[in-house]
VOMIRO-341831 format. One record per residue (C-alpha): x, y, z; residue in three letters. Coordinates in Angstrom, 3 decimals. Example, Ala and Ser with C-alpha at 12.3 -4.5 7.8 and 13.67 -1.06 7.14 Angstrom:
REM residues 2
REC         x         y         z  residuo
REC    12.300    -4.500     7.800      ala
REC    13.670    -1.060     7.140      ser
REM end
This chain:
REM residues 260
REC         x         y         z  residuo
REC    -3.674   -20.158     1.980      met
REC    -0.018   -19.364     2.710      lys
REC     1.203   -16.022     4.018      arg
REC     2.903   -15.454     0.666      ser
REC    -0.483   -15.429    -1.051      ala
REC    -1.869   -13.000     1.508      leu
REC     1.187   -10.787     0.990      arg
REC     0.656   -10.723    -2.761      ala
REC    -2.853    -9.342    -2.314      val
REC    -1.655    -6.956     0.375      ala
REC     0.931    -5.567    -2.036      ala
REC    -1.834    -4.856    -4.536      asn
REC    -3.933    -3.227    -1.820      val
REC    -1.020    -1.023    -0.801      ala
REC    -0.524     0.040    -4.418      thr
REC    -4.130     0.653    -5.388      thr
REC    -5.455     1.968    -2.086      gly
REC    -8.366    -0.486    -2.057      val
REC   -10.519    -0.124     1.040      ser
REC   -13.015    -2.520     2.566      leu
REC   -15.788    -0.004     2.095      leu
REC   -15.120     1.228    -1.456      arg
REC   -15.700     0.282    -5.088      asn
REC   -19.378    -0.429    -4.781      gly
REC   -19.227    -2.440    -1.587      gly
REC   -21.790    -1.642     1.085      arg
REC   -20.947    -0.049     4.415      asp
REC   -20.918    -2.320     7.434      met
REC   -21.913    -0.531    10.613      asn
REC   -20.289    -1.254    13.952      lys
REC   -22.919    -3.662    15.239      ser
REC   -22.815    -5.596    11.953      glu
REC   -19.031    -5.733    12.093      ala
REC   -19.103    -7.089    15.636      val
REC   -21.731    -9.669    14.675      ala
REC   -19.646   -10.706    11.657      phe
REC   -16.525   -11.140    13.752      ile
REC   -18.318   -13.122    16.443      arg
REC   -20.003   -15.301    13.845      gly
REC   -16.837   -16.163    11.927      asn
REC   -14.191   -16.520    14.615      thr
REC   -13.563   -18.431    17.806      glu
REC   -12.298   -17.226    21.162      leu
REC    -8.745   -18.545    21.265      leu
REC    -5.480   -17.787    23.035      ser
REC    -2.417   -17.406    20.802      pro
REC     0.154   -20.091    21.713      pro
REC     2.711   -17.610    23.021      leu
REC     0.248   -15.516    25.031      thr
REC    -2.157   -17.828    26.887      pro
REC    -3.218   -14.952    29.160      glu
REC    -4.807   -13.138    26.211      ile
REC    -7.987   -14.254    24.440      ile
REC    -8.763   -13.101    20.897      leu
REC   -11.467   -13.576    18.297      his
REC    -9.479   -15.561    15.725      leu
REC   -10.258   -17.443    12.531      ala
REC    -9.217   -21.076    12.313      thr
REC    -8.843   -20.965     8.511      glu
REC    -7.833   -18.112     6.216      ser
REC    -9.729   -18.650     2.958      leu
REC   -13.273   -19.110     4.383      pro
REC   -13.229   -15.881     6.408      ile
REC   -11.725   -13.979     3.482      trp
REC   -14.551   -15.170     1.209      arg
REC   -17.170   -14.387     3.851      lys
REC   -15.768   -10.886     4.198      thr
REC   -16.164   -10.352     0.459      glu
REC   -19.705   -11.759     0.549      glu
REC   -20.722    -9.619     3.517      glu
REC   -19.416    -6.428     1.926      leu
REC   -20.615    -7.289    -1.561      gly
REC   -17.144    -6.623    -2.926      glu
REC   -14.322    -8.656    -4.415      met
REC   -10.589    -8.404    -3.748      asn
REC   -10.943    -6.865    -0.299      val
REC    -7.785    -6.644     1.819      pro
REC    -6.793    -9.865     3.608      pro
REC    -8.330   -10.196     7.087      pro
REC    -5.048    -9.813     8.953      tyr
REC    -7.012    -8.947    12.093      trp
REC    -8.317   -12.534    12.246      ala
REC    -4.914   -14.123    12.930      phe
REC    -2.214   -13.866    15.587      ala
REC     0.886   -13.510    13.419      trp
REC     4.284   -14.610    14.686      ala
REC     5.725   -11.107    14.982      gly
REC     2.795    -9.872    17.025      gly
REC     2.941   -12.892    19.312      gln
REC     6.653   -12.393    19.998      ala
REC     6.162    -8.683    20.643      leu
REC     3.224    -9.293    22.985      ala
REC     5.111   -11.973    24.915      arg
REC     8.105    -9.703    25.376      tyr
REC     5.972    -6.810    26.613      val
REC     4.084    -9.042    29.054      leu
REC     7.352   -10.407    30.431      asp
REC     8.915    -6.918    30.699      his
REC     6.095    -4.632    31.886      pro
REC     8.590    -1.941    32.887      asp
REC     8.982    -1.178    29.167      leu
REC     5.436     0.208    28.953      val
REC     4.162     0.701    32.504      ser
REC     2.896     4.256    32.977      gly
REC     3.787     5.150    29.378      lys
REC     1.937     5.986    26.173      ser
REC     2.047     3.204    23.588      val
REC     1.152     2.965    19.901      ile
REC     0.649    -0.387    18.171      asp
REC     1.192     0.232    14.443      leu
REC    -0.652    -2.009    11.971      gly
REC    -2.367    -3.489    14.996      ala
REC    -4.487    -6.181    13.307      gly
REC    -6.184    -8.112    16.117      ser
REC    -4.756    -5.719    18.701      gly
REC    -2.638    -8.433    20.339      leu
REC     0.409    -6.259    21.087      ala
REC    -1.794    -3.347    22.138      ala
REC    -3.688    -5.566    24.574      ile
REC    -0.406    -6.871    25.970      ala
REC     0.744    -3.287    26.570      ala
REC    -2.503    -2.400    28.310      ala
REC    -2.270    -5.498    30.507      lys
REC     1.327    -4.574    31.334      ala
REC     0.208    -1.221    32.755      gly
REC     0.584     1.279    29.897      ala
REC    -0.917     4.683    30.694      arg
REC    -2.583     4.850    27.278      ser
REC    -2.616     2.581    24.240      val
REC    -3.519     3.534    20.676      leu
REC    -3.953     0.836    18.025      ala
REC    -3.544     2.109    14.461      ile
REC    -4.884     0.113    11.516      asp
REC    -6.439     1.174     8.215      ile
REC    -8.846    -1.801     8.074      asp
REC   -12.318    -0.866     9.422      pro
REC   -13.002    -4.474    10.419      leu
REC    -9.774    -4.469    12.410      ala
REC   -11.146    -1.568    14.438      his
REC   -14.168    -3.602    15.478      ala
REC   -11.979    -6.627    16.185      ala
REC    -9.577    -4.604    18.337      ile
REC   -12.377    -3.077    20.391      glu
REC   -14.047    -6.464    20.798      leu
REC   -10.772    -8.136    21.782      asn
REC    -9.919    -5.335    24.198      ala
REC   -13.294    -5.681    25.898      ser
REC   -12.874    -9.463    26.084      thr
REC    -9.580    -8.942    27.912      asn
REC   -10.869    -6.207    30.195      gly
REC    -8.670    -3.391    28.884      val
REC    -9.278    -0.056    27.164      thr
REC    -7.571     0.731    23.870      ile
REC    -7.997     3.672    21.536      gly
REC    -8.343     2.887    17.834      val
REC    -7.299     5.032    14.879      ser
REC    -7.425     4.688    11.098      ser
REC    -4.761     7.373    10.571      gln
REC    -2.638     6.946     7.483      asn
REC     0.746     7.376     9.153      val
REC     2.462     7.705     5.778      phe
REC     0.512    10.859     5.002      glu
REC     0.177    12.372     8.498      glu
REC     2.802    12.500    11.246      pro
REC     2.661     9.668    13.742      leu
REC     1.487    10.997    17.134      pro
REC     4.187    11.382    19.761      asp
REC     4.449     8.286    21.937      thr
REC     6.769     6.854    24.560      asp
REC     6.731     3.386    22.999      val
REC     6.079     2.290    19.415      leu
REC     5.264    -1.382    18.767      leu
REC     5.571    -2.726    15.210      val
REC     4.650    -6.338    14.499      gly
REC     5.085    -8.172    11.193      asp
REC     5.006    -5.220     8.774      leu
REC     8.017    -6.035     6.575      phe
REC     6.244    -8.314     4.095      tyr
REC     6.184    -6.030     1.031      glu
REC     9.052    -3.956    -0.365      arg
REC     7.501    -0.489    -0.587      asp
REC     5.650    -0.879     2.685      leu
REC     8.831    -2.074     4.404      ala
REC    10.779     0.989     3.221      gln
REC     8.115     3.350     4.491      arg
REC     7.798     1.541     7.820      val
REC    11.567     1.708     8.309      leu
REC    11.570     5.456     7.672      glu
REC     8.702     5.914    10.114      leu
REC    10.511     3.845    12.754      ile
REC    13.695     5.856    12.309      glu
REC    11.763     9.108    12.659      thr
REC    10.007     7.887    15.808      ala
REC    13.353     6.830    17.250      asp
REC    14.849    10.262    16.585      leu
REC    11.855    11.840    18.323      arg
REC    12.586     9.798    21.445      gly
REC    10.207     6.856    21.141      ser
REC    11.328     3.448    22.342      asp
REC    10.707     1.316    19.246      val
REC    10.220    -2.459    19.505      leu
REC     9.717    -4.594    16.407      val
REC     8.477    -8.175    16.265      gly
REC     9.436    -9.934    13.043      asp
REC    10.477   -13.433    11.878      pro
REC    12.747   -11.889     9.242      arg
REC    10.137   -11.558     6.549      arg
REC    11.275   -11.111     2.983      ser
REC    11.970    -7.381     3.246      tyr
REC    13.040    -7.098     6.855      phe
REC    16.234    -4.952     6.847      pro
REC    18.130    -7.052     9.354      val
REC    21.274    -4.927     9.097      glu
REC    19.356    -1.986    10.579      arg
REC    18.265    -3.849    13.696      phe
REC    19.750    -5.537    16.752      ala
REC    18.076    -8.649    18.121      gln
REC    16.812    -8.366    21.699      val
REC    15.473   -11.887    22.094      thr
REC    13.759   -14.594    20.072      phe
REC    10.974   -17.124    20.424      tyr
REC     9.954   -20.296    18.645      glu
REC     6.361   -19.396    17.820      val
REC     3.867   -22.188    17.069      pro
REC     2.028   -21.304    13.850      val
REC    -0.124   -23.040    11.285      thr
REC     1.145   -24.306     7.937      arg
REC    -1.932   -22.809     6.326      glu
REC    -0.384   -19.377     6.909      leu
REC     3.328   -20.050     7.300      glu
REC     6.000   -22.333     5.855      asp
REC     6.592   -24.308     9.053      ser
REC     4.872   -25.241    12.304      glu
REC     7.393   -23.265    14.352      leu
REC     8.477   -19.788    13.283      lys
REC    11.678   -18.456    14.836      arg
REC    10.688   -14.883    15.584      thr
REC    12.708   -12.127    17.206      ala
REC    12.072    -8.869    19.002      val
REC    14.325    -6.145    17.601      trp
REC    15.515    -2.621    18.310      arg
REC    17.099    -0.218    15.865      leu
REC    20.849    -0.622    15.631      ala
REC    23.241     2.299    15.326      ala
REC    22.648     3.978    11.948      pro
REC    25.156     3.271     9.183      pro
REC    27.590     5.949     8.065      ala
REC    25.591     6.471     4.885      his
REC    21.867     7.195     4.716      ser
REC    19.744     4.181     5.561      ser
REC    17.946     2.177     2.932      ser
REC    16.468    -1.247     2.613      leu
REC    18.790    -3.811     1.197      arg
REC    17.574    -5.246    -2.057      his
REC    18.357    -8.873    -1.456      asp
REC    15.854   -11.123     0.212      ile
REC    16.792   -11.908     3.793      val
REC    14.506   -14.885     4.010      glu
REC    11.671   -16.237     1.909      ala
REC     8.797   -16.062     4.358      ala
REM end
């Protein structure tokens, strides 16, 4: 199943507020979540970060269906935590290669998924790392992946669009510009964090709603990916920082930068 299909469901989730543990689905406790993850993933290293090992799915549709079956619920959010997306890989690689960016600092990984960027920050010597994701299964995956890599990471389900983002020295944002409304809100959050003094790094392959005019490219990577999730076997993916703000108030451009 292509990323575009996952994005379409994600857009619906963002609009309706569907949760993994709502609408008649049964609760999955922590031990069950860990068992589910271990039983439906393999220990693999993302191509760009061979020094990190994650519990990853090798196919998208089977694990999505198994998640629905396990929870007794249909139309659950896509299991983003089960894949190492291009933006997260680029961000993690950059942090590992430039540990001075996070060493001795507090770091937040927003929309952390598998926790790849968070783990990279912890390995690079961050004083504290907090991974934020609204998916309960992602929490179990992040903790499991952190333990596998011998690092400690805090996990939070905070809705950062309703509550202020905690103060942090460094904010990492990987692959969150795949849906228009979400992209607008993420941009506003990034701008606020920047004004509050956070060093903001974004990993993104110029997804459909990435506001490229608001960012300056730091570096780029050719990230090996699978055609099951992406539109090519190599995804040119950059690490970005906020550019100088425009004279007028910022807003997402309405044209599509790239069909992801």
